[in-house]
N, C-alpha and C positions, 0 to 999 in steps of 0.2 A: 296544056295537057287536055286531051279530049275526054269527054265524059265517059265514052265507051271503054276507056282504058281502066277506069276505076282505080287510079293510082292513089296510094296512101303515102302522103308526104310526111316523113319523120322529122325533118329539120330543114331549115332554109338559111342561106347566107347570101347577101346582096352587097355588092360594092359599086363603085362609080361606073364601071364599064363591063362588069361580069357578074354572074350569079350562079347559084347551084342549089339543087334540092336533093335530099337523100330520101329515096323511096324504098319501102320495105327495109331491109337491112344490108342488102348487097348490091343495090343499083343506085347509080348517081346520074342525075341529069344536070348538065351545065350549059350555060349560054353566054355568048359574047360575040366578038367580031367574026368568029367562024361559024356562027349559027348555033343551033341546038345539037348537043352531043350527049350520047348515053354511054356510060361505062359500067361494066359488070365486074364484080369481084368475087373471089372464091371464099372470102371471109367477110365478117360483118364490118360495116363502116360505122365508126362511132362518132366522128366529128368532121365537119367540113368548114373551112374558113376561106375567105376571099377578100382581096383588097386591090384596088388599082387594076392591074392586068394579070393577076396571078391567083392561083388557088393552092391550098394545102389540104391534105386529107389524112385522117388517122384511122387505122384499122384496129380491130379487136385484139390482134396479137402484137400491138405496140409499134407498128411500122408507120412511117410518114412518107407520103407521096406528094410531089408538087408538079405543077404544070402551068403554062402560060408564058408571058414574056418578061424579060428582065433587061436592065441596062448594065453596062460594065461597072458603073459606080454605085449600083444598087442591085447586087446579085441575090435577089429574094428567093430564088429557087433552090439555092444551096447545092447546086450540081456542078459547080466549078466555074472558072473565069471565061471559058470559051463558049459556054452555052448562051444563046440569045433567046431562043424560043423552043418550047416543048408543047406539043399539041395533045398529049394524053398523059394521064398520071404516071409519074416516073419515080421509082423508089429513091429516097435520099440515102445513098449507100453509107455515107459517113456517120449516120445514126445507127447503123447496124450494131448489135451488141448492147444497145440501150433500149429498154422497154419504155416507150413513150406513152403518156397518159393524157396530154393536152397539147393543143397547137394554137397558134395565133398568127394572124397576118396583119402587117402594117403596110403602108404604101411603099416604103423602101426597106423594110425590115421584116423578117419572119422569126418566129420563136417556137419553142416546144419545151415541155416539162416531162422529165422521166419519172419512173415509178419510185425513185428515191428522192423525188422533189428537187432535183437539180434542174436549173434552167439553162437553155441553150439559145443563142441568137445567131443570125446570119444576115448578110446584106449590109446596108449602111446603118450602123447602130447608133448614130448621132451622140457620141460621147460615152455610151455604155461600155464599149470596147475601144482599144487603142487604134484600130484601123478597120477598113472594110473587110468583112469576112466572106470569102467565097464559099466556105463550107461551115456547117454548124460548129460553134465553139461554146464551151461552157461559159456562162455569165460570170465573169471573174469577180465582180463587185459583190455578188451574192453567193459566192462559193462557201460552202459550209452552212448555209441557211436553207430552211425548208420553204421552197417557193410553191405557192398554192395556185396562183393564177398569173397570167400575163395579159396585158392589154396594150396594143401597139397602134400608133397612128402615124401621121405624116412626118413629124419631126420630134416626137416625144414618146415616152412609154411609161407604163405603170406596172408594178409587180406587187402582188399580195403575198406577204411573207409571214410565216408562223413565227411568233416571238416567244411563245410560252409552251405549256404542256398540252394544250388543246388547239384545234383549228380556229377557235374563237379568240384566241390570244394572238393578235395580228398586228402587223405594221404595213403601211402602204409606202412603197418606194417609188420615186419618180426620177426621170433623167431626160436629157435632151435640151431643146430650146425653150426658154421661159417666156416667150412673147405672150402678152396678154394674161400673165399669171397662170399659164398652163400647167406649171409644175407644182403649184400649191405652196410655194415657199415665198413668204413676204419679202425676204431679204434680197431676192433677185427675181422680181416680178416682170421685168421687161428687158432681158438681155438677149443679145444676138450671137452669143457663143454657147456651144453645147455644154451643159452642166453635168457633172459626174452624178451617178446614182446616189441618192440619200433618202432617208426616211422623212415623211411628212409628219412632223412632231404633233401637229394639231389633231391628228387622227390616232395617236398612239393608244389612247384609252377608249376608243370607240367601238372595238370589236367588229371590225369590218369583215363582211363575208363575201362581197362581190365588188369587182372594179371593172370599169369600162371607160373608153375614151373615144372621142371623135377628133377631127382636125381642129376644132375650136374650143372644146371644153371637156372636162372630166367629171365622172360621177362615181360614187361608191354607195353601197347599201350596208347597213349595220344589222346586228342581231335584234335590235329594238325596232326594226322596220323604218329607220330613218334614212333619208336620201340626202347626201351631201354632194354639192356641185361647185365647180370653180372653173374659171377661164372666161371666155368671151360669149 
């Protein structure tokens, strides 16, 4: 960004091969193999997420847009089985009718949460759903639970779930491949088969308020300001 533009960067997301910044509230700057691109929207952009070769964007009226590249066995764009590459933000039509409030990108999975705190996943969900999802599907294992956050990585995921009357009463759920203890479950710390979603019981009484994950480790923060981490 040139100094003469005096751009005000509101948020930033960077992945292995792509990145994006949200300027003002209606302009998005992205970069990757196609160089630098600028996209303008008629509504405010609330959140941008990126991972691998794709992006997801959330607008103030609850719409989700995706763009980038995807493989047949990892349809992270949520736009159907025939799409391979989209060069500009494209509305995820199958989420129409749901007001979305949060989005998350993993390397082979994408996710979103709606205003009723229902979670949706698409792509290769590595054990969270029964098969590859070409379009967003409600997260079946967490159906009926209030999902507050999603964190997705290469072969595993985390969900912060409200378990009591307030947002401070929480559980952390994990799923996917448990290599190097990535899922936080001592009873399967190094397995090469995807594990079904389940709660990490060591964190049930810790009032977790934020979850995040990378390809090699996971972290959570609590209301007491503690940082918990596990993995490699």
